[in-house]
C-alpha positions in Angstrom: 0.0 0.0 0.0 2.9 2.4 0.8 4.4 1.7 -2.6 1.1 2.3 -4.3 0.7 5.6 -2.4 4.2 6.7 -3.3 3.7 5.9 -7.0 0.4 7.7 -7.0 2.0 10.8 -5.4 4.8 10.8 -7.9 2.4 10.6 -10.9 0.2 13.3 -9.4 3.3 15.5 -8.9 4.5 15.0 -12.5 1.0 15.9 -13.8 1.0 19.1 -11.7 4.4 20.0 -13.1 3.3 19.4 -16.7 0.3 21.7 -16.1 2.2 24.3 -14.2 2.6 27.9 -15.2 5.9 28.8 -13.5 6.4 32.6 -13.3 9.7 32.6 -11.3 12.6 30.5 -10.2 15.5 31.2 -7.8 18.2 32.9 -9.9 21.6 31.3 -10.2 23.5 34.5 -9.7 27.1 34.4 -8.7 28.0 35.5 -5.1 31.3 37.1 -6.3 33.0 38.0 -3.0 34.8 41.0 -4.5 37.6 42.0 -2.2 39.8 44.6 -3.9 39.8 47.2 -6.7 40.1 45.6 -10.1 38.9 42.3 -8.8 36.8 40.8 -11.6 34.6 37.6 -12.0 32.9 36.0 -14.9 30.6 33.1 -13.8 29.1 30.6 -16.3 26.7 27.9 -15.1 23.7 25.7 -15.9 20.8 25.5 -13.6 17.8 23.2 -12.9 14.7 24.5 -11.1 11.8 22.6 -9.6 8.4 23.1 -8.0 8.0 19.6 -6.5 10.2 16.6 -7.5 11.2 16.9 -11.2 13.1 19.7 -12.9 10.7 22.2 -14.5 13.0 24.9 -15.8 16.6 24.5 -17.2 18.7 27.7 -17.7 22.0 28.9 -18.9 23.4 31.6 -16.6 26.1 34.2 -16.9 27.2 36.7 -14.3 29.9 39.4 -14.4 31.1 41.3 -11.3 33.9 43.9 -10.8 35.5 45.9 -8.1 35.4 49.5 -9.3 37.4 51.0 -6.5 38.3 50.1 -2.9 34.6 49.8 -1.9 32.3 50.1 -4.9 31.4 47.1 -7.0 29.0 46.3 -9.8 27.3 43.2 -11.2 25.3 42.2 -14.2 23.5 38.8 -14.8 21.5 37.2 -17.6 19.9 33.7 -17.9 17.8 32.0 -20.5 15.8 28.8 -20.5 13.9 28.5 -23.7 10.5 29.6 -22.2 11.9 32.0 -19.7 14.4 34.9 -19.4 15.8 37.1 -16.7 18.4 39.9 -16.4 19.5 42.1 -13.6 22.0 44.9 -12.9 23.1 45.9 -9.5 25.7 48.4 -8.1 27.0 47.5 -4.7 29.6 47.9 -2.0 32.1 45.5 -0.4 33.9 45.4 2.9 36.7 43.2 3.9 36.1 41.8 7.3 39.5 40.1 7.4 42.2 38.6 5.2 39.8 36.0 3.9 36.3 37.2 4.6 34.1 39.7 2.8 30.7 41.3 3.3 28.8 42.7 0.2 25.6 44.5 -0.3 23.9 45.2 -3.7 20.8 47.2 -4.7 19.5 46.4 -8.2 16.7 45.9 -10.6 15.7 42.6 -12.3 13.5 42.1 -15.4 12.2 38.8 -16.5 9.4 36.8 -18.1 8.1 33.4 -18.9 5.7 31.9 -21.5 4.3 28.6 -22.8 2.0 28.1 -25.8 -0.6 25.4 -26.5 0.5 23.1 -23.7 -1.7 20.1 -23.5 -3.0 18.6 -20.3 -4.9 15.3 -19.9 -6.7 14.8 -16.6 -9.4 12.8 -14.9 -11.6 14.2 -12.2 -10.1 17.7 -12.6 -12.6 20.2 -11.3 -11.2 22.8 -13.7 -11.9 20.7 -16.7 -15.3 21.3 -18.3 -16.9 18.8 -20.7 -13.6 17.1 -21.6 -10.8 15.1 -20.2 -8.2 17.3 -21.9 -7.5 20.9 -22.6 -4.6 23.2 -23.8 -3.4 26.4 -22.2 -1.1 29.3 -22.9 0.4 31.8 -20.6 2.9 34.7 -21.0 4.0 37.8 -19.1 6.8 39.6 -17.5 7.8 41.0 -14.1 10.0 43.7 -12.5 12.1 42.9 -9.4 13.6 45.8 -7.5 15.8 44.2 -4.8 18.6 44.4 -2.3 21.0 41.6 -1.6 23.4 40.9 1.2 26.4 38.5 0.8 28.9 37.2 3.3 31.6 34.6 2.8 35.2 33.4 2.9 37.5 33.2 -0.1 40.7 31.4 -1.1 40.7 29.0 1.9 43.5 26.4 1.8 45.6 25.6 -1.2 42.4 24.5 -3.0 41.3 28.2 -3.0 37.9 27.2 -1.5 35.2 29.9 -1.4 32.1 29.5 0.9 29.3 32.1 0.7 25.8 32.9 1.8 23.5 35.4 0.1 20.0 36.8 0.8 18.0 38.6 -1.8 14.9 40.6 -0.7 12.7 42.2 -3.3 9.3 43.2 -4.6 8.1 40.7 -7.3 5.8 42.8 -9.6 4.2 40.5 -12.2 2.0 41.1 -15.3 0.9 37.6 -16.6 -2.1 36.3 -18.5 -3.4 32.8 -18.7 -5.8 31.4 -21.3 -7.4 27.9 -21.6 -8.8 26.2 -24.7 -11.1 23.2 -24.9 -10.5 20.1 -27.0 -11.8 21.9 -30.1 -9.4 24.9 -29.6 -12.1 27.3 -28.4 -11.1 29.7 -25.7 -12.7 29.1 -22.4 -13.1 32.7 -21.2 -14.2 31.7 -17.7 -10.6 30.6 -17.1 -8.9 33.7 -18.3 -6.6 35.1 -15.5 -4.7 38.3 -15.3 -2.1 38.0 -12.6 -0.7 41.4 -11.3 -0.6 40.9 -7.6 2.8 42.0 -6.1 4.6 39.7 -3.7 7.5 40.0 -1.3 10.4 37.8 -2.5 12.8 36.2 -0.1 15.6 34.3 -1.8 18.5 32.8 0.2 21.5 31.1 -1.5 24.5 29.0 -0.6 27.6 28.8 -2.8 30.7 26.6 -2.9 33.7 27.1 -5.1 37.0 25.2 -5.4 39.9 25.2 -7.9 42.8 27.3 -8.9 43.6 31.0 -8.5 41.9 32.0 -11.8 39.4 29.2 -12.5 37.1 27.5 -10.0 34.3 24.9 -10.1 31.1 26.3 -8.5 28.1 24.7 -7.0 25.1 26.7 -5.6 21.6 26.1 -4.3 19.0 28.8 -4.1 15.5 28.8 -2.6 12.6 31.3 -3.3 9.6 32.3 -1.4 6.8 34.5 -2.8 4.4 35.7 -0.2 1.2 36.1 -2.1 1.0 33.1 -4.5 -1.7 31.2 -2.6 -5.0 32.8 -3.5 -7.6 32.8 -6.3 -5.8 35.5 -8.3 -2.9 33.2 -8.8 -4.5 29.8 -8.9 -3.2 29.0 -12.4 0.3 30.1 -11.6 3.1 28.9 -9.4 6.8 29.3 -9.0 9.8 27.0 -8.7 10.9 26.6 -5.1 14.5 25.6 -5.5 17.3 25.9 -8.1 20.6 23.9 -8.3 23.3 25.1 -10.5 26.9 24.3 -11.4 29.6 25.7 -13.6 32.9 27.6 -13.7 34.0 30.9 -12.3 36.8 32.9 -13.9 38.8 35.4 -11.9 40.7 38.2 -13.6 
C-alpha cells in the first residue's frame, strides 16, 4: 500500500508540473566576494529549477562582477531557459572583514518573463476541466524585481582556493501575466482567463561553494525562493519554482 501511495503521489506531482505555469525560479546569480579594486569575476553555469520533484526549468546563466574602487562594485546577470528569461543589474559595496572574509551589499533591478504556448493537459476528475478530459493552455508575461541583496563569505581558503558564501536577496516581485485555456476543439474558455498582477514579497537565500585554482574554479550553488502572495484565487493558475541547483565555472581576472 505504501508503494502504491508513493507511485500515485509521484504521478500526481508529475502531472502538476506538466500543467504548471511557472512565473519565477530562484536565480543562479554568482556571489562574487569582490575583495579589492580591479577584482573581476565571470561566472558561467547551468541550472535546474523545480516546483516539486522533477526539474521544470533549465537555464544557462552568466554573471559578471567587478570591483570598481576600494569599496564600490557592480554586477550584471543574464539567464535564458527557452521559455523564460531574466536579467539584472546591481551596483553595490564590499567590505573586507579580514584577510579571507568579505561582506557585500547590492541594490538592483531585475526584469524577467516566462511563456508557454498550446501546452496540452490530460486529466481525470479535474474540477477545472469542463466537458472534456483534456485541454490546452497558454500563458505569458513579465515582471519587475527591485531588490537588495546581502552576501557574506570566505574566499581562497586552503591551497584549493575554496570559497564559501551565503547570500540573501529581498525584493518586490511585480508581475504582469495572463493565462488562457482552450477546450479540445481549440475554443477559448473565457471563464478561465486570468490576469495576474498581484505583487509579492520575495525572499531568496542562496548557498555557494567554489573550489579550484587561482583563476578558474568549479562552482556549486543552491537557491530557494519564497513569494508571499501566491496562494490565492488571483494566482490559482500560476506557481513558481521553489529551488534551483546550478553548477559551472567561475573565472577570476
